[in-house]
C-alpha positions in Angstrom: 84.6 103.0 104.4 87.3 100.2 104.3 89.3 99.3 101.3 88.3 96.5 99.0 91.8 95.2 98.7 94.8 95.0 101.0 97.3 95.3 98.2 97.5 95.9 94.4 100.5 94.0 93.1 101.5 95.8 89.9 104.3 95.7 87.3 106.2 92.8 85.7 104.5 89.4 85.2 105.4 86.5 83.0 104.8 82.8 82.5 107.6 80.7 83.9 108.4 77.4 82.2 110.5 74.9 84.2 111.8 72.0 82.1 112.9 69.2 84.5 116.5 68.2 83.7 117.8 64.7 84.5 120.6 64.5 87.1 123.5 63.4 84.8 126.3 64.4 87.2 127.3 67.4 85.0 128.7 70.4 86.8 129.0 72.8 83.8 126.3 73.7 81.3 128.6 72.9 78.3 128.8 69.3 79.6 125.1 68.9 79.3 124.0 71.1 76.4 125.8 70.8 73.1 124.8 71.5 69.5 122.9 68.6 67.9 122.5 66.7 71.2 119.2 65.3 72.3 118.6 65.6 76.1 115.9 63.3 77.5 113.8 65.6 79.8 111.3 65.1 82.5 107.9 66.9 82.6 107.8 70.7 82.5 106.1 72.7 85.3 104.3 76.0 84.6 104.0 78.9 86.9 103.5 82.6 86.9 106.6 84.7 87.7 107.6 88.3 88.1 106.9 90.6 91.0 103.1 90.8 90.3 102.8 87.0 90.7 105.6 86.2 93.3 104.8 89.0 95.8 101.1 89.1 95.1 100.4 85.3 95.4 102.7 85.1 98.5 100.7 87.9 100.1 97.5 86.1 99.2 98.8 82.9 101.0 99.4 85.1 104.0 95.7 86.1 104.1 95.7 89.4 102.2 93.1 90.4 99.6 95.0 91.0 96.4 94.3 92.9 93.1 96.7 92.5 90.2 97.8 95.1 87.7 99.8 94.1 84.6 99.8 93.7 80.8 99.4 90.4 79.0 98.7 89.5 75.3 95.6 87.6 74.1 97.8 84.7 73.2 98.0 81.2 74.8 100.6 82.3 77.3 98.5 85.3 78.3 95.5 83.1 78.9 97.5 80.7 81.1 98.9 83.6 83.1 95.5 85.2 83.6 93.9 81.9 84.7 96.7 81.3 87.3 96.5 84.8 88.7 92.7 84.7 88.9 92.9 81.8 91.4 94.7 84.1 93.8 93.1 87.5 93.5 91.3 90.0 91.2 92.4 90.5 87.6 90.5 93.7 87.4 93.7 95.7 86.8 95.1 93.4 84.1 95.1 94.8 80.6 94.8 92.2 77.8 96.4 93.6 74.7 94.9 92.3 71.4 97.7 90.8 69.3 100.2 91.2 72.1 102.9 88.7 72.9 102.8 87.8 76.6 106.0 87.6 78.5 107.6 84.2 79.3 110.7 82.8 80.9 112.2 79.4 80.3 114.2 78.5 83.5 117.1 76.3 82.6 118.1 74.8 85.9 120.0 71.5 85.7 121.1 70.0 89.1 124.3 71.5 90.4 124.5 74.1 87.6 123.6 77.8 88.1 120.3 78.8 86.5 120.0 80.3 83.1 116.9 82.4 82.2 115.6 82.7 78.6 113.3 85.7 79.0 111.0 87.6 76.6 109.7 90.8 78.3 106.7 90.9 75.9 103.9 93.1 76.9 105.7 94.2 80.1 107.7 96.6 77.9 104.4 98.4 77.0 103.0 98.8 80.6 102.7 102.4 81.5 100.8 104.9 83.8 97.8 104.6 81.5 97.4 101.0 82.6 96.7 102.1 86.1 93.1 102.8 87.1 93.1 105.5 89.9 89.6 104.3 91.0 90.9 100.8 91.4 94.0 101.9 93.2 91.9 103.9 95.7 90.3 100.7 96.8 93.7 99.3 97.9 95.6 100.1 101.1 99.0 99.4 99.5 100.3 99.7 95.9 103.3 97.5 95.3 105.2 97.9 92.0 107.9 95.5 91.0 110.7 95.4 88.4 110.6 98.7 86.7 114.2 98.1 85.5 112.8 95.2 83.3 110.0 97.3 81.7 111.0 99.6 78.9 108.5 102.4 79.4 109.4 102.7 83.0 113.0 103.8 82.3 112.7 105.5 78.9 112.4 109.3 78.8 114.2 109.5 82.2 111.5 107.6 83.9 108.5 109.9 83.2 106.0 107.0 83.0 107.3 105.6 86.3 107.0 109.0 88.0 103.4 109.4 86.7 102.6 105.9 87.9 103.6 106.5 91.5 102.0 110.0 91.5 98.8 108.3 90.5 99.0 105.7 93.2 99.8 108.3 95.9 97.1 110.7 94.8 94.7 107.7 95.1 95.6 107.5 98.8 97.6 104.2 98.8 100.8 103.6 100.6 103.4 102.8 97.9 106.3 100.3 97.7 108.8 99.5 94.9 111.1 96.5 94.3 113.8 96.4 91.6 115.5 93.6 89.7 119.0 93.2 88.4 119.3 94.2 84.7 122.3 93.5 82.5 124.5 96.5 83.4 125.4 97.1 79.8 121.8 96.9 78.5 119.6 99.9 77.8 118.0 99.3 81.2 121.3 99.0 83.0 122.6 102.2 81.5 119.4 104.3 82.1 120.0 107.4 84.4 118.6 105.6 87.4 120.0 108.1 90.0 118.2 110.9 88.2 115.1 108.8 87.8 115.0 107.9 91.5 115.5 111.5 92.6 112.2 112.3 90.9 110.3 109.1 91.8 111.3 108.3 95.4 109.3 111.2 97.0 106.3 109.2 95.8 107.6 105.8 97.0 107.0 105.2 100.7 109.0 101.9 100.9 111.9 101.1 98.6 113.0 97.4 98.6 116.0 96.7 96.3 118.7 94.2 96.9 122.1 95.7 98.0 123.5 95.0 94.5 120.6 96.6 92.8 120.9 99.6 95.0 124.6 100.0 94.2 123.9 99.7 90.5 121.2 102.4 90.4 123.1 104.7 92.6 126.6 104.3 91.2 126.9 102.1 88.1 130.6 102.7 87.7 131.3 101.8 91.2 129.2 98.6 90.8 131.2 97.6 87.7 134.5 98.4 89.4 133.7 96.3 92.4 132.5 93.4 90.2 135.7 93.5 88.3 137.9 93.8 91.4 136.2 90.9 93.2 135.8 88.5 90.2 132.1 88.9 89.8 131.1 87.5 93.3 127.9 88.6 95.0 128.7 92.0 96.5 126.8 91.4 99.8 129.9 89.4 100.7 132.1 92.4 100.1 130.2 95.5 101.1 130.6 96.7 104.7 127.8 97.7 107.1 128.8 101.4 106.6 128.2 100.9 102.9 124.7 99.8 103.6 124.1 102.7 105.9 125.5 105.2 103.3 123.3 103.9 100.5 120.2 103.8 102.7 120.9 107.4 103.8 121.2 108.5 100.1 117.9 106.8 99.2 116.1 108.3 102.3 117.4 111.7 101.3 115.9 111.3 97.9 112.4 111.1 99.6 111.5 107.5 100.3 110.4 106.7 103.9 111.9 103.2 104.4 114.7 101.4 102.7 115.3 97.7 102.7 118.5 96.3 101.2 118.0 92.5 100.7 121.2 90.6 101.1 120.7 86.9 100.2 121.9 84.6 102.9 123.0 87.6 105.0 119.3 88.5 105.5 117.2 91.6 105.6 118.6 95.1 106.3 116.2 98.0 107.0 116.6 101.7 107.7 113.6 104.0 108.2 112.9 107.7 108.2 111.6 110.1 110.9 108.3 109.9 112.7 107.0 112.8 110.6 107.9 111.1 107.4 106.3 107.8 108.3 103.1 109.6 109.4 102.6 110.6 105.8 102.7 107.2 104.3 99.0 106.8 103.7 96.6 104.0 104.4 99.2 101.4 105.3 101.4 103.6 107.6 102.7 101.7 110.6 100.2 101.3 113.4 102.9 102.1 116.0 104.9 104.8 114.3 107.3 105.3 117.3 108.3 101.7 117.0 109.1 102.0 113.2 110.6 105.5 113.1 114.4 106.2 112.9 115.4 102.6 113.0 118.3 100.7 111.5 118.1 96.9 111.8 119.6 93.8 110.2 118.1 90.4 110.7 120.2 87.3 109.5 118.5 84.7 107.3 117.4 81.3 108.5 119.4 78.1 107.8 118.2 76.0 104.9 119.6 72.4 104.6 118.5 71.8 101.0 117.9 74.7 98.6 115.7 73.8 95.7 115.7 77.2 94.0 116.1 80.8 95.0 113.7 82.0 92.3 111.4 84.7 93.8 113.0 84.5 97.2 113.4 88.3 97.4 109.8 88.8 96.3 108.5 86.5 98.9 110.5 88.1 101.7 108.9 91.4 100.6 105.5 89.8 100.9 106.3 88.8 104.5 107.6 92.3 105.3 104.6 94.1 103.8 102.1 91.8 105.3 103.5 92.5 108.8 103.2 96.2 108.2 99.6 95.8 106.9 98.7 93.8 110.0 100.0 96.4 112.4 103.0 94.4 113.5 106.3 95.6 115.1 109.3 96.4 113.0 111.4 93.7 114.6 108.7 91.1 113.7 108.6 92.4 110.1 112.3 91.4 109.5 111.9 87.9 111.0 108.8 87.2 109.0 110.4 88.5 105.8 113.3 86.1 106.3 110.9 83.2 107.1 109.1 83.8 103.8 112.5 83.7 102.0 113.2 80.4 103.9 109.9 78.9 102.7 110.5 80.0 99.2 113.9 78.4 98.6 112.7 75.0 99.5 110.6 74.5 96.4 111.4 74.8 92.7 108.9 77.5 91.9 108.4 80.9 93.6 105.2 80.5 95.7 104.1 76.8 96.2 106.1 76.6 99.4 104.6 79.7 101.0 102.6 78.9 104.2 99.7 80.8 105.8 100.2 83.6 108.3 99.4 81.2 111.2 101.7 78.5 110.0 104.5 81.1 109.6 104.0 82.2 113.2 104.2 78.6 114.3 107.5 78.1 112.5 109.0 81.2 114.1 107.7 80.3 117.6 109.4 76.9 117.2 112.8 78.6 117.0 114.4 78.6 113.6 118.2 78.4 113.4 119.8 81.5 111.9 122.8 81.8 109.6 125.5 83.3 111.7 127.4 86.4 110.6 129.1 89.1 112.7 128.9 92.8 112.2 132.2 94.0 113.5 131.6 97.7 112.6 131.6 99.8 115.8 128.2 100.6 117.2 126.3 97.6 115.8 124.7 95.6 118.6 123.4 92.0 118.7 120.1 91.4 120.7 119.8 87.7 121.2 116.2 87.8 122.4 115.1 89.5 119.1 117.6 87.7 116.8 118.8 90.8 115.1 121.5 93.5 114.9 120.8 97.2 115.6 122.7 100.0 114.0 124.8 102.6 115.9 121.9 105.1 116.2 119.1 102.7 116.6 117.2 102.9 120.0 118.1 99.2 120.7 121.8 100.1 120.6 121.3 102.9 123.0 119.8 100.7 125.7 
């Protein structure tokens, strides 16, 4: 008997509030926002945010059947969040907490000024393994969980709730995937023993999808902080070398996951996968062509965007493209291009998902020849394949041809 849903999108959800700022010409936040000053604003947009919404709704746009699992309160924000999610899938897995305060984020994004997020985690902090219905998960081919680093019960007690959550999903027969987020490194979440937590949890996570900075933070917090200090706080995907990516991916694979993506902003989508034997044990959403997906190391540059509206949810949407290709039985090379195409679609609108196209429209975009951002991997062994538009690592079959 087939599954009822292609994917359960679980974890962190919030209501995003986007006040529209006027274009005053200011280039620093202190020029615009000062104590006692009245700023004449435009209308505010509302949307759902967090991995549950961003990845789940993007996967719905691509044609997947989606079930959501999260916690919200019975307040006004919770009602709006539920109503928005129910337009895109089943809310059967959402727990409404009487008297709970739903999560929200105010996105402060004036023109030409980097975004500031005013975030209340709300009921996300209370989400735990007891919110997951095994019978409902068993109806899903894929269980995708996002942002455990922003959900208190997921990292307290050395991640026991997170471990039980993924055990439940695997025992229900689903293929499992997990995305992170970037916490404040000096917060409770940032200082949690993530390397120890992942050692316990990753044997139950088939696909691990952090950004390169998130991966470095959870594997080696002190090295992350050292590099940030040394390089003036810049994005580390501009600093880390291809061999650093390979080393971190190898560490994560050794912990027990089957595939590792290290998202890298404008530098695109890096992916390294485990053996044929490992991939064959992934569950209902295992690759259709395991030989094509096994023992691979690939890096696909991102696509050129002339006008970026916002990068909110870009990583979540790229994950939606990657996972949808896997669910549809596609090739690993296609999964990276589609992931980057979904990121390209995302950054051209202010919110996370309104710019996401259908699967067919995405295929048409790619067939039309999208220009890529150029970057060169000068590490020995990496090979560029123009016909595929991607780099292959030293031990990847493409580099051996």
